N, C-alpha and C positions, 0 to 999 in steps of 0.2 A: 343545303348548297355548301362550294367548293370556296374558301378565303383562302386559300393557301398561295397562289398567283399571287392575290393580291395582299401580302405582308409579306414588307421590308427583309431580308436577307441578308446581311453583311458578306461584306466581296472579300475571300482566300486572298494572302499578299503572295499563294499557291497560281490565281486565275491562269492560266492556257493562255500561252501567249500570244497567238491568234483571239484573246478575248482585247490585250495589253495594249497591239497593231490595231483595234477599232478604235479601241477611244484617242488614240496620241492619232490616226483616222481626222477621226469627230473632232477633236481639241485645232485640229490643221486647220481644217477647214471655217469651223468657228472664228479662226485668225485671222483668212481672208476674206470671211463676209464681213468679220467688223468694220478691219484698210478701205474696204470696197468700199460701205457705208460709211467711212472716213472720206474716201478719196466725192465720196460724191455732195455727199455735205462745204466741203469744201469748194467745190467748185459750182455751190447752188446754192453761193454765199449775199448775203440780203448784202444791201449798197445803201449802212442806213446814214446816213453824211458824206457832207462834202466834201469832194475822190475818194471815193468809195474805203474799204474798209479799214487798206493799210494805210490811208493818207498819203495816197502818192502818184493816185489814178487811176490805180493799174487795178482792174480788173480779175479774180482767179478761176473763170470759165477760163474752158479750154477747149481744144476738137468744137468748137461750138459754129463753126462758121464754114461754107460751100458757094463757091459764084452763085449770083446772083437771078433769076431769070431777065431778059433785058428790061424787059418795063419796070425794076426795078426793086426794094422789098416787099414780101406785102406787108399794107399800116392791117395791124390790129384796131386800132382806134382814134381816134377824133376828144381834141373838147378844145376851148380858147378860155383862159388864164387871165387875160387881162398881160398887162405889157410889165417888161419888167427884166432882167436877166438870169431869176433863179434859176439853179437848175433841178433837180430828181431826186429825191429818199429814195427807198426800198423798201419795208419790212414789216417781213411776217405775212404779206400778199395784197399793200398796199403801198401811194404811188402819194404823196407826199412834194408840196412847193407852193409858189405867192408871187402873186403880180397885181399890179390893179386895175383899175378902174372908174372915173373920175373920180379921180381923188378920193382915193374906198381904197385899201390893202388888205387883197385875204392873201389868208392863209386855207388849200385846199388841200385836198381829201381825195382820192380816186382808187378802185379798184387795178391796183395791177397790171391783168389779164385782161379786162374787158374795159379800163373808164370809164363805169359806172360810176357815177358819182358816190359817194360816201357823206361825207358832210365838209360843208368851209365854214371858214370863221371872219365877218368883216367888222373890221374897225377904220379910225378920219387915218389919214396918211398925205403930201402933196406926191399929186409922180414925180415933179418935175423933172420936165423935160429938157435939160440942158447939156445942147449939142446931140443929142443921143433921143432915146425913148422915154425918157423916165423909166419912174419903180421900183420898185428893193434888186437887188446887188445876191441876198443875200441866202442859201441856202436849208431846208432846219432837217433837224437831224433827230434822230431819234434813239431814243433810250431806256431802255425798265421803264413803257407802256409806255411813254409821252412824247409829245415833238413839239421842242426848242424852237422859233422863232425868232428873229431879229428880223428891224424893221430899219427900212429908208432912214427914221429919225431918229430910231432907239427905243421901238419901244422892242421892248422882251411878253415872251408866252412863250409856255409853258403849259399844253392841250393834254388831253388825255387824250391819247394817240386811233382810238381807237369813236370816242364821240367827239370827239373837236374840244367837250369842253373844255374850260380855265378851269384851271389850276391855280397861280398863281400869273402876276405880272408887274413890270415893272421899265419904268419909267426913266433913262439915261442922264434923261439932256434935260428936260424939268427936276426928278428925282436928287439923282446925283450928281450936275454942274457940269455931265461933260461936255464938252465941244464938238459938234456934225461936222463929220470933212466934207467937202466944200462935194460931192456930188454925193452927202449922205454914208450913211452904213454899208458896208457890203460885205468886209470878213461874216463867213459861216460861224451856224453857237461849233465850240470843240466843248464836249463829254468830258471828263478827268476825273474816276470818282463817282466822288459827290459833287466837286467844282463844274460849270459853267461857263467852262471863261471865255472870252467874246473881245476881239482887237477893236478895241472904247475903249479910250484915252489913253493920255499917253506912250504908253509904253501894255495896255493892255487891264482890262477887269475880270474877277471873276466872280458870279452869282452860290450859292448856294440852291441845285439843283430841284432840292424836295420845296427850297421855300419862297428862293429870290431874295431870301439873303445877301449883304454885302459882302465875300468871305475878303473879299482884297479888290487893292486900284490903286496904282501906278501914275498919277497926276489924273489932270480933264483936258486937259491939251488937245486936236483933234491928230491923227493914226491914221496908218494908212491902209489900203485896202486889201489886204490877205484874209487870208485866215490862220489864224496861229495852230502850230503845225506841234505834235505831243514826236518825245523823243523819248532815252533813257540814255543815260551819260557818262562811263562811271556810275552807275547804282541806281542817279538823278532819276525822277519821272520830271524833268518839262521841257518844257513849250515856246516856242521858235515864233516867240512877234514884232511879224514886220513892217515896223512902223514908219509914222512918217519919213524923219530926218536919220533911221538907223536899224536894223536887223538886229532886236533884240532881246535877247532868251532868260526864264519866267521860272522859278523857280515852280512849281506848279499844288500847290496847297496853300502855299503862305506871299506869290505875288515875284518872294529879295526876288533882286536883278542876279544873273550869275558871270555876263558877259554881255555887252553890246561891240558891233561894226558902225562908222558911218556910213552912213549911204543916203547921202541925198540929192532930190531928184524933183525937176520941174514942177508944181502944182502940186507937189508926194504926193508923187501916184506910186506906187507905189506897187501892185493887182498881183501879181503871180504869186503865187505861193512859193516859198523855199523848199527846195528839192535835200533829205536832209540820208546822206551814206555813213552813218557810224559817226566818225569826228569833224566830218564835211558836211558843209554848206552850201552850198549853192543859190543868187540868188541873179533876178534879172528884172532892166526894167527895161523899159520902149524908152524915153531920151537918158536914158547915158550907155544903155551898156549888160554883162554882167559879168561876175566874180566865186569864184570860186576859196572857199575858207576849209581853212584846218584848225580844227582850238587842242594848242599842247595845252595844259597845264589849267586849264579851264581859265584861259583867250584866246580868241582870232588867232590867226593866223594867214594872212591871206596869201591867196600860194598865185593866182595868176585874175584879171583882169583885162578886159578888151572888147569892143562893139559887136563879133564876132554873134550876138542873140541881147535880142530887145527887144521880151515881151510883151506882148502891151497885157491881155487881160488869162490869159491859158497859161496856167501853170506849162511847163516840161515835164516829160516824164522820159523818169532813167530805165533805161532795158539793158543790165549788165552793164559794162562800158561805157554807155552810151545814149547821148542827149539826144528826144528829139520832138520839134516844139518849131511855134511859129514866133519873125523872124517879120519885126512891122520897125518903118524906120522913116521918121517924122518931118515934114519939113521938106526943100527943092531938092528933085531928085528921093523919095520916099521910094522904100522900097518891099513889099510886103513878101516873103518868101517862106518853105515851111524846112527847115534844111537842120538833120546833122550833123552832131560834133561827138566828140571825145570826150568824154566825162571831165579827165585828169589834164588835156592844155589845154583845152577850148581849141583844140583845131575842128576846121572845119571842111564837114566829109563829103556832104553833098547836098545836091538843097533843087526847090524842084519851087517855081510860081502854080500864082495862079488859083491861089488858094488864099487871099486873100487875109483880113486879119479874123482867123478862122482858131479853133483847139487842138483837142487832141487828150485823149485819153488809148490806153492800152488793152489789153489781153494774155495773160500768164503764156496764154503760146504763141508770141510775138508778132502778136497782129494792132497795129493802131486801126485805128478809127478819127479819122478827120470828120471834125464835118464845119465846112470853110464858109467864110463871110456870111458867101450867097445861100448858101443854103445845100451843095449838096456836099453829101455824105459818100467819105469814102474811106476800103481797107486795102492794110498795104502791106507789107510785111513789113516785120523790125529788125533796120540788117542795117549793117554801116557801111557798105558793095555798094549799096545805089539807093537808088528809090525805083517801089517793085509797085508798080500796085497791084487790087485782086479783085478788085470790084468798083464801078462809082454810080453814083445816080440823082437827081436831084429830089429830094426829099421835103424842105419847106422854101418861101422862098419868102421876101423881107432881110432885115439884117439877124444873122446870126454870132452872136457872141456868146451862145454861151455851151457850154463842154459836154455833148453825148454822156448819155451810162449804157453800162453792156453790164445787165444784170436779168438771169434767169430766161438765156436766152431768148435774154427780148435786147430794143436797143430802142433811147429816148431823147425826142430832140425835139427843141423847138427855139421861136425866134423868138425878136424884140418885143410884139407885138401879141404875142401871148400864141402862140398858134403849139402845139405838143403835139404829136405823135406816139404812138411807140408802132413799133413798127415786130416783123417778124426776118430780122437781118442775121438771122444766126442762121439759117439752116436746114430749120425746118418748117417743116408745115402747123398753114394759121388754125386749123384744130388741137394739136402735140401743140400748142405755147399759152390756149384758152383752157385747157383746161385745169 
């Protein structure tokens, strides 16, 4: 048997130019393929926690939209998860959310493509419907094969993402003596390194994500309802905690306070997550207005404050130099509007009405995904020039305060009574999205 062709041969430095050109071309093609794969990977990023992979309410997906048929986007699946305002987290093909039925709070896991139930974890928790339907407000966070949840009254669970088995649990109210907010805890868990950071206690609490052990806790008083937002400034990793009466920046490892800015509101309703851009921090509350801060030499400096944006539950999204957000006003002459503002000045560039106290996220290709308070889904251009809707459809009924999610070419929406839908809102057929 001839074996010469199977034996390795040395490559001479005098290899013909045609061969070298072929190798160079092959390397170039491999590089292009790698870049394409990286691009697809980014476009197909999971949505593992509240406000998405970058904590800013913006999906990295692009080129996902084309106009819907007149009947609206195709509904891929429906489920009912009980009352609440928990949004969804999507990771490794599974979707996680929370709800309450007859004073039983539940963490749900579904197949994200088909809606098939995977597991459910139940525990006793009061519904607490005060001026609204009640139920949990926090969204699960997925990290390292585990799911982290926070209940309305402070029960923290670490669950196995594939089975729902309890890894550890902690009761913030009974074990740490942390005061529960008037409408319960609503800030979603934030995973930073080995820490699980919660907007609980006066200015945040952190647990070891592996064991539930308390790493640090900044006081026991009630706090705000927003989710802690991570950021890096001057080489330090920190989290912005929108507490009851202040915006507080803390070191994620130690909980040490770095700076704070006073922001008192009626009923301590600091609900919307801060928007962070470099050393600029934007905050907004519905009964006070908004403010833009700049951190200089480790201290926050107020650049401007006005009433041009009063955020209820949904935080704004920042695209380029502009904010897109739901504005609401309490009391006589109440006005709800969807507005575009100049981030630097706070100037209103345009507004539209009719969406109520809805919510908004966006995609990386400058599309706004708005869910109105009454369940109308709207896709619009993110442009400071004018309000330009591209598609709209009534997809839910009842009260809709929870922000939609765009991930893997699907849009997920829910209402207060727990109707959850997965939609082919991304310009692909149902069969493609179910693969």
